[in-house]
N, C-alpha and C positions, 0 to 999 in steps of 0.2 A: 704617085702612091703605088706601092707594091701590090700586085694581085694577091688578095687574101688566099687564093687557092695554093699559092706557093708555100706560105707558112703552114697551111693545113696539111699539105703533102709532106713537108719537112717533119712536122710533129708526128704524123702517122707513121712515117718511115722509121724514125728513131724509137718510137714506142714498140713497133713491131720488131725492130732490131733487138730491143731489150728482152722481149719474150723469147726470141731465138737464142740469145746469149744464155739466159737462165736455163733454157731447156737442155743446152749442151754442157752446162757447168757441172763438174763433178767427175767421179771415176769413169774411166772409159773414153775420155776426151782424146780425140786424135790430134796429135801435135807433131809438126815437122819443122825443120830448120830451113830458112831461106838465106841465112847468113850464119856467121860463127855463133852469135848469141841472139839473132833475130828470129823470132818464132812466128809461125802462122798456124792457126787451128782450123778445124772444120767449121767452127762457128764464124770465123772471119769471112770465109768464102761463102757460106750460106747467107749471111746478112748482106754481103755485097751483091750477090745474085738477086736477092729480093729487091733491093733498091734499083738496080739496073732495069729489072722487069717493070717496076712501078713507073719509072721515068719514061721508058720506051712506050708504055701504054698511054700515059697521060700527056706527055710532052715529047712527041717523036722527033721534034727538031732541036731538043735540048741535048747537051752532052753530059756525060758523067766521067769525072776523073776521080778514081778511088785507089786505095792502096794496093789491093791484091791482084786485080785483073786489068792490066794495061795502065798502071798508074803513071807511066812516063810519057804518055801520049800528049802532044801539044794541044792547047785549047784552040778550037776552031769555031765553036758556036758562040753566039751572043749570050746565051744562057748556059751556064755550066754548074752542075751540081758537084761539089767537092766533098768527098765522103771518106771518113775513116770508119769502117764497119765495126771495128773493135779497138778502141784506143786504150792501151793498157793490157796488151795481149800477154805479156810476161806475167803480170799479176793474175790474169784470168787463168792461164795455164797452170799456175800454182795454187789456184783456189783462193787467192787473195781478192776480196770484194771491192777493189778500187779499179773500175773500168767503166767504159761508156761507149756510146756511138756518137759521132760528131758529123754534122751535115750543114753545109752552107750552100746557098745558091748565089753564085756570082753572076752579075749582069754587067756586061761590058767591062769585065775585069775587076769589078768591085763587089764585095759581099753585100748583099741586100737583105738576106734572110738567113737566120741561124737557128739550129736546134741541137742541143746536146742532152742526152738522156742517160742517167745513172740508174739502172734497174735495181741495184742492190738497195738503194735508198729511196727509190721512186721519186727522184728529183729530175724535173724537166726544166732546162734552161732554154729560153728563147729570146730572140731579138729580131727586130726589123729596122732597117736603116731609117733613122728619124722617128722611130716609133717606141723607143725605149727597150729595156731588157727586163725579163721577168723570170721568176722561179715559181713554177706551179701556179702561174697566173698573178703572182704578187710582184710588184715592181722591185727591181734590184737597184742598189746604190753602193758604190765603192766606199771604203773607209775614209776617215779624215785624219789618219795618222800623218804627221809631218816631220817626224824625226826618225832617222834610220835605227837608232838604238831602241826605239819603241815598236819597231816593225817586226812582223812575222813574214818571212820571205819563203819562196818556194822555187825550186829549179828542177831540172832533169838532166840526165846523162844520155847521150846518144848511143846508138849501137856501135859506134866507133870508139867507145870508151877504152877498149884494150889498146888502141893505138894512140889515143890522145888523153888518156886518163890523168896524167900528171898535170897538164894545163887545166883540165876541167876541175880537178880537185883543188888546184891552186886558186882559181877564181872563186870556188865555193868557200875556201878559207878566207879570202878577202872580205866576202860578205859576212861570213860567220863571225869575224872579229868586230863587225860594226853593227850588226842587227841584234835584236832581242833573241831571235832564233831563226834557223833555216830548216826547211823540210824538203823531202824528196819523195813524191808519191808514186810516180811512174805513169802518169797520164797527163800529157800537156793540155788536152782539152779541158779536163777537170781543174787543173791548176789555173787556167784562165778564167773559168767560170767561178772559181772560188775567190779570185781577185775581184770579179764583178760583184760577188755577194758580200764582200768585206771580210771574208774569212782569212784571206791572205792580203797583205798590203802591196806586194809586188811579186813578179815572176820574171825570170830570165832563162833563156836556153838557146843553144846553138844546134846546128845540124838537123833542123826540122824539115818536114815536108808540108806542102800546102794543106793537106787534109788534117794535119795536127793542129793548125792554128787559125784557119780561115774563119770558122764559126766562132771559136772562143774569142778571137780578137774583136769581132763585131759586138759580141755580148759585153765585153769590157768597155768598149767605147760607148755603147748605148747605156751603160750603167754609170757613166760619168768619168770613166778612167781614161788613161792615155796609153797609146800603143805606138812604139817605134821599133826600128832595128836597134841592135846593140850599139851602133854608131850614131844613133840619134836621128838617122834619116827616116823619112816616111816609111811606115810599115808596108812590106810587100811579102806575102806568105811564100813566094817562090824564091826569096833570098835566103831563107832557112834560119834566120836568127831573129830574136824578139825580146823586147822588154815591154811588159805590161804592168802598169802601176795605177795607184789611186789618183795620180796626178801630182800632189805635193812632193812625193818621194822621187819623182822621175829624174830631176836634175842630179840629185845626189847618187842615184843609181848609175847614171851615165858617168859621173865623175869618178866613182869607184872603179868602174870598168876601165876608164882611161888611165887612171893611176896604176891599175894592175897591168895593163898593156905596157906602160912605160917601164915598170919594174921587170917585166918579162923580157923586154928588149935589152935592158941593161944587163940582166943576167946572161942573156944570150951572148952579148959582147964579151962579158967576163969569161965565159967558157971558151 
């Protein structure tokens, strides 16, 4: 059984993160670029510093891997907090209220605790391995949609979209032609939580980081969903690609991607 203090810490951290985010939101926000279209704000850094200080104080032998301050460091400790201080930074920087903080505690390389908080809607998504998933304390369950034509899907585009946009849009189109509708919100963590809540029926994306998916993937699994890589292999947040579904749609999601990949290869040969 997971130590209850771990979940309590995760919840406290993301709630405090939400307060910091809302305090910074609005005119005067300091924004800088760390890539061509990849933004970081003063809120991202302030939230990450808060979490790092909290973990150092409570669990000095634990490690933190987070997006802004040393995110590329290898995992060395048995307990590792994987943190996105502000998922949906581009939305946040433009004043669009679709953002959150996302925190997972990985124990021996596997997510055991997850908390994602959307301060705009005051929605707290949580999960523990084997303990189920909850939204504001109410149990979550994925949808039961079993036909792609009846499904509402969601995806995201990476910061490399200017270099790989044609392929990303092509795959988007493959799903758009088969689903009821496809959305793009700009926060992978919330996309995953919305699959867990049954608001979306499935999510796919490429070129992600562990802090984008580690928490949300556990929440989907604990809500009864299925999570794999785009190739159908067991999910690994460090491989950077994911399909998360309600379960019944998973096979057809994988089939759609395989057919799209085959068409891409054929087109490549024709060129």
